[in-house]
C-alpha positions in Angstrom: 1.3 19.1 -34.6 1.9 18.5 -38.7 2.5 15.2 -38.2 -1.3 14.1 -36.5 -3.1 15.8 -39.2 -2.6 12.5 -41.5 -3.1 10.1 -38.7 -6.6 11.4 -37.9 -7.8 11.5 -41.5 -6.5 7.5 -42.1 -7.9 6.9 -39.1 -11.4 8.8 -39.5 -10.7 6.7 -43.4 -10.7 3.5 -42.1 -13.5 3.4 -39.4 -16.3 5.1 -41.5 -15.6 2.5 -43.8 -17.9 0.4 -41.7 -20.9 2.7 -43.1 -21.8 1.9 -45.7 -20.3 -1.8 -45.5 -24.3 -3.1 -45.7 -25.4 -1.1 -48.5 -22.3 -2.4 -51.0 -23.8 -5.8 -50.4 -27.2 -5.0 -50.5 -27.8 -7.8 -53.1 -25.8 -10.4 -51.5 -27.4 -9.7 -48.6 -30.5 -10.0 -50.2 -30.0 -13.4 -51.5 -28.6 -14.9 -48.2 -31.3 -13.6 -46.0 -34.3 -12.8 -48.1 -34.9 -9.2 -48.3 -37.9 -8.0 -49.4 -37.6 -5.0 -52.1 -37.1 -1.4 -51.2 -34.9 -2.7 -48.2 -32.3 -0.1 -48.8 -33.7 2.5 -46.8 -34.2 0.5 -43.8 -30.6 -0.9 -43.8 -29.4 2.6 -44.7 -31.6 3.9 -41.8 -30.7 1.5 -39.5 -27.0 3.1 -39.4 -28.3 5.9 -39.1 -30.8 5.1 -36.0 -28.0 3.5 -34.3 -25.5 7.1 -34.8 -28.5 9.0 -33.6 -28.8 7.5 -29.8 -24.9 7.0 -29.6 -24.4 10.6 -30.4 -27.3 11.7 -28.3 -25.8 9.2 -25.1 -22.1 10.9 -26.4 -23.8 14.2 -26.1 -25.2 13.6 -22.7 -22.5 12.1 -20.9 -20.2 14.6 -23.0 -17.8 11.8 -23.6 -15.6 13.2 -25.8 -15.2 16.3 -23.0 -14.7 14.1 -19.4 -12.0 11.6 -21.4 -9.5 11.1 -23.6 -11.2 11.7 -27.6 -8.6 9.1 -28.4 -9.4 6.6 -26.1 -13.0 7.3 -27.1 -12.1 6.8 -30.6 -10.2 3.7 -30.2 -12.9 1.8 -27.9 -15.8 2.3 -30.6 -13.7 1.3 -33.5 -12.6 -2.0 -31.7 -16.8 -2.4 -31.0 -18.0 -1.3 -34.8 -15.9 -3.4 -36.0 -16.5 -6.5 -33.9 -20.7 -5.9 -34.7 -20.2 -5.2 -38.6 -18.8 -8.6 -37.9 -22.0 -9.7 -37.1 -23.3 -9.8 -41.3 -20.7 -13.0 -41.9 -23.4 -14.7 -39.3 -24.4 -17.9 -40.8 -27.6 -18.2 -38.9 -28.5 -14.1 -40.0 -31.6 -12.6 -40.5 -33.3 -9.8 -41.4 -33.7 -8.5 -37.5 -30.5 -9.3 -36.8 -29.0 -7.8 -39.9 -30.8 -4.7 -38.4 -29.6 -4.9 -35.2 -26.0 -5.3 -35.9 -26.3 -1.9 -38.6 -27.9 0.3 -35.5 -25.1 -1.2 -33.4 -22.1 0.0 -36.0 -24.1 3.0 -36.3 -24.3 3.8 -32.9 -19.9 3.2 -32.0 -19.4 5.0 -35.8 -20.9 8.2 -33.0 -17.9 7.6 -30.8 -15.9 8.1 -34.6 -16.9 11.0 -36.6 -18.0 13.4 -34.4 -15.0 12.8 -31.8 -12.5 13.1 -34.5 -14.3 16.0 -35.6 -13.3 16.7 -31.9 -9.7 15.9 -31.8 -8.9 18.0 -34.9 -10.7 21.1 -33.1 -8.3 20.4 -30.5 -5.4 20.5 -32.4 -6.2 23.3 -35.0 -8.2 26.5 -33.8 -7.1 28.8 -36.7 -6.9 27.2 -40.5 -10.2 25.2 -38.4 -11.8 24.3 -41.8 -9.1 23.5 -44.0 -8.2 20.8 -41.2 -12.3 19.4 -41.5 -12.4 20.1 -45.1 -9.6 16.6 -45.4 -11.4 15.1 -42.0 -15.2 15.2 -43.8 -13.0 14.1 -47.1 -11.6 11.1 -45.0 -15.4 10.1 -44.3 -16.1 10.5 -47.9 -13.9 8.6 -49.2 -14.4 6.0 -46.0 -18.1 5.7 -47.2 -17.8 5.0 -50.7 -14.5 3.3 -50.4 -16.7 -0.6 -49.6 -18.4 0.0 -52.8 -14.6 0.1 -54.6 -13.9 -3.1 -51.8 -17.3 -4.4 -53.5 -15.4 -4.3 -57.2 -12.3 -5.4 -56.4 -13.2 -8.8 -54.7 -16.0 -9.4 -57.4 -14.3 -12.9 -57.8 -14.5 -13.4 -54.0 -17.2 -14.6 -51.6 -18.7 -11.1 -50.5 -18.0 -11.6 -47.0 -14.6 -10.1 -47.7 -16.7 -6.6 -47.5 -17.4 -7.2 -44.5 -13.7 -8.3 -43.1 -11.9 -5.9 -45.0 -13.7 -2.6 -43.5 -13.5 -4.6 -39.6 -10.1 -4.8 -40.2 -9.8 -1.4 -41.6 -11.8 -0.3 -38.7 -9.6 -1.7 -35.6 -6.2 -0.3 -37.7 -8.0 3.2 -37.8 -8.3 3.0 -33.9 -5.1 1.8 -32.8 -3.7 4.5 -34.7 -5.9 7.2 -33.5 -4.5 6.1 -29.7 -1.2 4.8 -30.2 -0.3 8.4 -32.0 -2.6 11.3 -31.6 -2.4 12.6 -27.5 -4.8 14.7 -26.4 -4.6 18.5 -28.0 -3.0 21.7 -26.7 -6.8 23.7 -27.1 -8.7 20.5 -25.2 -10.4 22.1 -22.1 -9.9 20.3 -18.2 -11.8 17.4 -18.4 -15.0 18.4 -16.4 -15.4 16.3 -13.8 -17.1 13.2 -13.0 -19.1 11.1 -15.5 -22.2 12.4 -15.7 -22.2 15.1 -12.8 -23.8 18.0 -13.6 -25.7 17.1 -16.7 -28.6 19.6 -17.6 -30.7 19.1 -20.8 -30.6 23.7 -20.7 -27.0 23.8 -20.7 -26.7 20.6 -24.0 -28.8 23.5 -26.4 -27.1 26.1 -24.9 -25.4 27.0 -28.3 -28.5 27.4 -29.9 -29.1 30.7 -28.2 -26.0 32.2 -29.6 -27.2 33.6 -32.9 -24.0 32.3 -35.2 -24.2 28.8 -33.7 -27.9 28.7 -34.7 -27.4 29.5 -38.4 -24.8 27.2 -39.1 -26.7 24.9 -37.6 -29.6 25.2 -39.6 -27.6 24.9 -42.7 -26.2 22.2 -41.8 -29.5 20.4 -41.4 -30.4 21.7 -44.5 -27.1 20.4 -46.4 -28.1 16.8 -44.4 -31.4 16.3 -46.0 -29.8 15.9 -49.4 -26.7 14.5 -49.0 -27.1 10.5 -47.6 -30.3 10.2 -49.8 -28.2 11.4 -52.5 -25.3 8.9 -51.2 -27.9 5.9 -50.6 -29.3 6.1 -54.2 -26.3 6.7 -55.9 -26.6 2.4 -56.7 -30.5 3.3 -57.5 -29.8 5.9 -60.0 -27.0 3.6 -62.0 -29.0 0.5 -61.8 -32.4 2.2 -63.4 -30.2 4.0 -65.8 -28.8 -0.2 -66.8 -32.3 -0.4 -67.1 -33.6 2.1 -69.3 -30.5 2.3 -71.2 -29.4 -2.2 -71.2 -26.2 -1.1 -73.6 -24.8 1.2 -71.1 -23.5 -2.0 -68.8 -22.3 0.9 -65.9 -20.6 -1.1 -63.7 -22.7 0.2 -60.6 -20.2 -0.4 -57.8 -17.1 1.1 -59.8 -19.0 4.3 -60.1 -20.7 4.7 -57.1 -17.7 4.6 -55.5 -16.2 7.4 -58.2 -19.3 9.7 -57.7 -19.7 9.8 -53.7 -15.5 9.7 -53.5 -15.4 12.9 -55.5 -16.6 14.6 -52.6 -13.7 14.1 -51.1 -11.5 15.9 -52.9 -14.3 18.9 -53.1 -14.2 18.4 -49.4 -10.4 19.0 -49.5 -9.9 21.6 -52.0 -12.9 23.7 -50.2 -11.1 23.7 -47.1 -8.1 25.3 -48.5 -10.3 27.9 -50.6 -12.0 28.6 -47.3 -8.7 30.3 -46.1 -9.3 33.1 -48.6 -12.6 33.2 -49.4 -14.0 31.9 -45.4 -16.3 29.0 -44.7 -19.9 30.6 -45.2 -18.2 31.8 -48.4 -17.9 28.6 -49.2 -20.8 26.2 -48.2 -23.3 28.8 -49.3 -22.0 27.9 -52.9 -21.6 24.3 -52.6 -25.4 24.6 -50.7 -26.4 26.6 -53.8 -24.5 23.8 -56.7 -25.7 21.0 -54.6 -29.5 22.2 -54.9 -29.7 23.1 -58.1 -28.7 19.8 -59.6 -31.4 18.8 -57.3 -33.7 20.9 -59.2 -32.4 19.3 -62.6 -31.9 15.9 -61.7 -35.3 15.1 -63.9 -32.8 16.9 -66.7 -29.9 14.9 -66.6 -30.2 11.6 -65.0 -32.1 9.6 -67.9 -30.5 11.9 -70.5 -29.5 8.9 -73.5 -25.7 10.0 -73.0 -23.8 8.2 -70.6 -21.1 10.8 -70.6 -23.7 13.6 -69.6 -25.4 11.5 -66.9 -22.0 10.6 -65.0 -20.9 14.2 -65.7 -24.0 15.8 -63.6 -23.6 12.8 -61.2 -19.9 14.2 -60.4 -20.8 17.5 -60.1 -23.7 16.4 -58.0 -21.0 14.2 -56.1 -18.3 16.7 -55.6 -20.8 19.9 -54.4 -23.1 18.1 -52.0 -21.2 17.4 -49.5 -18.4 20.4 -50.3 -20.4 22.3 -47.5 -20.4 19.5 -44.7 -16.1 20.7 -43.4 -17.5 24.5 -43.6 -20.9 24.1 -41.8 -19.1 22.1 -39.1 -16.1 24.9 -38.5 -18.6 27.4 -38.6 -20.4 25.2 -35.5 -17.1 24.2 -33.7 -16.3 27.7 -33.9 -19.3 29.1 -32.4 -20.2 26.4 -29.7 -19.3 27.1 -26.3 -15.7 25.6 -25.0 -16.2 24.0 -22.6 -19.4 21.7 -23.9 -17.5 21.8 -27.8 -17.3 18.1 -27.8 -21.2 17.9 -26.7 -22.5 20.6 -29.2 -20.7 18.8 -32.1 -22.1 15.7 -31.2 -25.4 17.3 -30.7 -25.4 19.1 -34.2 -24.7 15.6 -35.9 -27.4 13.7 -33.7 -30.2 16.2 -35.3 -28.8 16.2 -38.9 -28.5 12.2 -38.8 -32.3 12.0 -37.6 -33.3 14.1 -40.5 -31.6 11.9 -43.2 -33.8 9.0 -42.0 -36.9 11.2 -42.9 -35.6 12.1 -46.2 -34.5 8.3 -46.9 -37.4 6.7 -46.4 -39.3 10.1 -47.9 -37.4 9.3 -51.1 -38.3 4.8 -50.8 -42.3 6.0 -49.9 -42.2 8.1 -52.9 -40.5 5.8 -55.6 -43.3 3.6 -55.8 -45.5 6.4 -56.6 -43.7 9.1 -58.1 -42.1 8.7 -61.8 -38.0 8.4 -60.7 -37.2 11.2 -63.1 -39.0 12.9 -61.2 -38.1 11.2 -57.6 -35.1 13.2 -56.5 -37.0 16.5 -56.8 -37.8 16.0 -53.3 -33.8 16.7 -52.2 -34.4 20.2 -52.9 -36.0 21.1 -49.9 -33.3 20.7 -47.4 -30.7 22.9 -49.6 -33.1 25.6 -50.0 -34.1 25.9 -46.3 -30.7 25.2 -44.9 -29.6 28.7 -47.4 -32.8 30.9 -46.2 -31.9 29.5 -42.5 -28.6 30.1 -43.0 -28.8 33.6 -44.3 
């Protein structure tokens, strides 16, 4: 079992590199397709909507509970890699781009939550540690296209797409070949689609512990992806305010987002002693404070102060994610754990669309210095619901 976790982590890292592949090359896509200003929110939301549609369908069909989750992961990794390649088509239009990003998100629904399901089938004790590393892999995967863009700056932008698709194929193969069904996986629940009832899908929400963990997770998600999506915007805007700063937007975006991968792993280890609830509470509180302090630090004349603040925010904004997922998994109905995890992810990502679109809308009317105060609503609501 010790050899399985590194494979799951690596596979998750490789496959989730598809998530922000479009964001990292947004400027190149804008020149190629002729995108309007503010398209970042639509591009990101297309992936999120696809992920929601996928997670909802996967939850209804309980695919990860009825079929070997490693097989589901493998098939989705191949399909996600294929539709990701659609961004390099010479005849690409805005509509095509949004459809391809939607389909990428749809198949990511068979990767991220299914990866958590696989981990929960192997690790019941110490699940917080395992999911800490697993979500850390997601964070690094999310950030990775930005560093690929930096490293291939002398090459055509399409190499970012080729690289992320290739990594997804490798990740899926590793999961399929090296990770069999876990020892704690419940027996398959019969023919696909049989006996589905909406009331059963939401059964976990009738349990107070499950409901509290899910609501805390939803508050966390309000902030997380909006922050990740707008990190390059924050850095680009800072360069416009202080031209002498010359910040490498792709490089620093990678560092700030990727720092959350380290905090996820560390938080997982700390949760062994402190417990997942305490770790999640501290992380959500710190990131909420960062939202409130953003007007003070984001336009500070010192680059060191700005970057230091963004790294604190980047590490805290996601450190609670694996702990909330642990609490959801531990308190979910045993026979429907995969569906419960997937459904909670579905609702959480629906919330991210609202916050991303809200920031995009407010950006045209609100001073950028105060724009990110809106993200504080998530941690505040999450903390109140969680406790």
